[in-house]
C-alpha positions as CSV (number, residue, x, y, z in Angstrom):
1,K,-24.5,23.4,-32.3
2,F,-22.6,25.2,-35.9
3,H,-21.5,28.7,-35.0
4,G,-20.0,29.7,-39.0
5,N,-16.6,28.0,-38.9
6,Q,-17.0,26.7,-34.7
7,L,-18.8,24.0,-33.6
8,D,-20.1,23.5,-29.2
9,I,-21.1,20.3,-27.9
10,D,-22.8,19.9,-24.7
11,L,-23.1,16.6,-23.7
12,E,-27.0,15.2,-22.3
13,S,-25.8,12.8,-20.9
14,A,-22.9,9.7,-21.1
15,A,-20.8,7.2,-18.4
16,I,-17.3,6.0,-17.9
17,Y,-16.4,2.7,-16.2
18,D,-20.4,3.0,-14.6
19,S,-19.4,7.1,-13.2
20,L,-21.9,10.2,-13.9
21,V,-20.2,12.2,-16.3
22,T,-22.3,16.0,-16.0
23,G,-21.6,19.5,-17.3
24,A,-19.5,18.0,-20.5
25,H,-18.9,20.5,-23.5
26,G,-16.3,20.2,-25.8
27,H,-15.8,23.0,-28.4
28,I,-13.4,24.0,-31.3
29,D,-12.8,27.8,-32.1
30,S,-12.1,26.3,-36.3
31,L,-13.2,24.2,-38.5
32,N,-11.3,24.6,-41.6
33,P,-7.7,25.4,-40.5
34,S,-8.7,22.7,-37.9
35,G,-8.4,24.2,-34.3
36,P,-8.1,22.3,-31.2
37,L,-10.3,20.9,-29.2
38,Q,-11.0,21.9,-25.9
39,V,-13.1,19.8,-23.2
40,T,-14.5,20.4,-20.0
41,G,-16.2,18.0,-17.6
42,T,-17.1,16.6,-14.2
43,V,-17.4,12.7,-13.5
44,N,-18.7,11.3,-10.4
45,G,-18.1,8.3,-9.4
46,P,-16.6,5.6,-7.9
47,L,-12.6,6.5,-6.4
48,N,-11.8,3.6,-7.7
49,N,-13.2,4.4,-11.7
50,I,-11.4,7.5,-11.1
51,L,-7.7,5.5,-11.3
52,K,-8.8,3.1,-14.0
53,L,-9.9,6.8,-15.9
54,L,-6.0,7.5,-14.7
55,Q,-5.1,4.2,-16.2
56,E,-6.5,5.1,-19.7
57,D,-3.9,4.9,-23.1
58,A,-4.4,9.1,-22.9
59,L,-3.4,9.7,-19.6
60,H,-1.1,6.3,-18.9
61,D,2.0,7.5,-19.4
62,D,1.4,11.1,-16.7
63,F,-0.7,9.2,-14.2
64,G,-0.6,5.0,-14.8
65,D,2.4,4.3,-12.8
66,I,1.4,6.0,-9.6
67,V,-2.1,5.1,-9.4
68,A,-1.5,1.1,-10.4
69,P,-0.7,0.0,-7.5
70,M,-3.8,1.7,-5.7
71,R,-6.9,0.6,-4.9
72,A,-9.5,2.6,-3.5
73,E,-12.6,3.0,-1.9
74,G,-15.6,5.7,-1.4
75,D,-17.3,8.0,-4.0
76,T,-15.2,11.2,-5.6
77,E,-15.6,13.9,-7.3
78,M,-13.5,15.3,-10.9
79,S,-13.6,17.8,-12.5
80,M,-11.2,18.6,-15.7
81,A,-10.7,20.7,-18.7
82,F,-8.3,18.9,-21.6
83,T,-7.4,20.7,-25.0
84,I,-6.5,18.1,-27.8
85,P,-4.8,19.7,-31.1
86,L,-6.4,18.2,-34.5
87,A,-4.2,19.6,-36.5
88,D,-0.7,19.4,-34.9
89,E,1.1,17.5,-32.8
90,I,2.0,20.7,-30.6
91,G,-0.7,22.2,-27.5
92,Y,-1.8,19.3,-25.5
93,A,-3.1,20.6,-22.4
94,L,-4.8,19.5,-19.1
95,D,-5.6,20.4,-15.5
96,G,-8.2,18.7,-13.6
97,Q,-8.8,18.6,-10.3
98,L,-9.8,15.3,-7.9
99,H,-12.1,16.7,-5.1
100,F,-12.5,13.5,-1.8
101,D,-14.3,13.8,0.8
102,G,-14.5,10.3,2.7
103,A,-12.9,8.5,0.6
104,R,-10.2,5.4,1.3
105,L,-6.6,5.0,-1.0
106,S,-4.4,2.2,0.1
107,L,-1.7,1.0,-1.2
108,P,-1.2,-3.2,-0.9
109,E,2.7,-3.6,-1.3
110,W,2.6,-1.4,1.1
111,G,0.7,-2.3,4.2
112,F,-0.2,1.5,3.7
113,T,-3.4,2.9,3.8
114,M,-5.7,6.3,4.1
115,S,-8.7,6.6,5.0
116,H,-11.1,9.3,5.8
117,I,-9.6,11.6,3.0
118,Q,-10.3,14.8,2.7
119,G,-9.2,17.7,0.1
120,E,-8.4,18.2,-3.3
121,L,-5.5,17.2,-5.7
122,G,-4.7,19.0,-8.4
123,F,-3.7,17.0,-11.5
124,N,-2.4,18.2,-14.9
125,L,1.0,17.6,-17.9
126,D,3.3,18.4,-15.1
127,G,1.5,15.7,-12.1
128,L,0.4,15.9,-9.5
129,S,0.0,19.1,-6.6
130,A,-2.4,19.0,-3.4
131,K,-1.7,21.9,-0.2
132,G,-3.5,20.6,3.1
133,I,-5.2,17.0,2.4
134,R,-6.5,16.0,5.5
135,A,-7.3,11.8,6.4
136,H,-5.8,9.2,8.8
137,A,-3.2,7.3,8.2
138,L,-0.9,5.0,10.6
139,G,-3.7,5.2,13.5
140,S,-3.6,9.3,13.5
141,P,-5.0,12.1,11.7
142,V,-2.1,13.4,8.9
143,R,-2.5,16.8,6.0
144,V,-0.6,15.7,2.7
145,D,0.7,17.8,0.5
146,V,1.7,16.9,-3.4
147,S,3.9,18.5,-6.0
148,P,5.8,17.5,-8.8
149,L,9.4,17.7,-8.5
150,D,11.7,18.9,-11.9
151,D,12.9,15.7,-12.9
152,G,9.2,14.0,-13.6
153,T,8.9,12.4,-10.3
154,T,6.3,13.8,-7.3
155,R,6.6,14.2,-4.0
156,I,4.0,12.9,-1.7
157,R,4.8,14.8,2.3
158,T,2.6,14.2,5.5
159,R,3.0,14.9,8.6
160,G,1.6,14.1,11.9
161,E,1.9,12.8,15.1
162,L,2.2,9.4,15.6
163,K,1.8,7.1,19.0
164,L,4.7,4.6,20.3
165,Q,2.7,2.2,20.2
166,D,1.0,2.4,16.6
167,I,5.1,3.2,14.8
168,G,5.7,-0.4,16.2
169,R,2.2,-2.3,14.9
170,Q,3.6,-0.4,11.8
171,I,7.5,-0.8,11.2
172,P,7.9,-3.7,13.9
173,A,12.3,-3.5,13.5
174,I,12.6,-0.7,15.4
175,P,12.7,-0.7,19.7
176,L,10.4,1.3,21.2
177,R,9.8,-1.6,24.3
178,A,12.2,1.7,26.9
179,A,10.0,4.2,24.6
180,S,6.6,5.8,25.2
181,G,4.3,8.6,24.3
182,K,4.1,10.2,20.8
183,S,6.1,11.9,17.9
184,D,5.9,14.4,15.4
185,F,6.6,13.1,11.8
186,V,7.7,14.1,8.0
187,I,6.9,11.7,5.6
């Protein structure tokens, strides 16, 4: 719909990698001179599709290397808002949330899997962030916090309590024959 010098676009239906796009809306404040395109929307579907989306050209520089080694199972919802300047290269913006409700993520090369993931992971052009995501890993419940660092890297802090036999299974080089019980851990 045109409103004088403005444009509003409401998407009725769409799909990305077989995931459903809902509630998508685009807005341009000024067509002449050209203002930025502002888009909001939600993508519902398999988490694996969301990982593919984060590796697309527009998002690859920010997220591609992070998600490339990951494999996923289960459904999720990603809501996001982004701004694309139409007249110049200044003013890009991105704000999104990935909502987990029982999904599973794995890093096959590391032999590491997190299952029963519950919580929300935020992302923007500065990186990823989360506080208190709940999951199961290494045979125990864990809590995960994620934060971007000033040098452009991402810190992932995982807290939980491991049984010694689970530690031994994951890291066989540790001599645990004389040990028993369980231990708190932070990675």
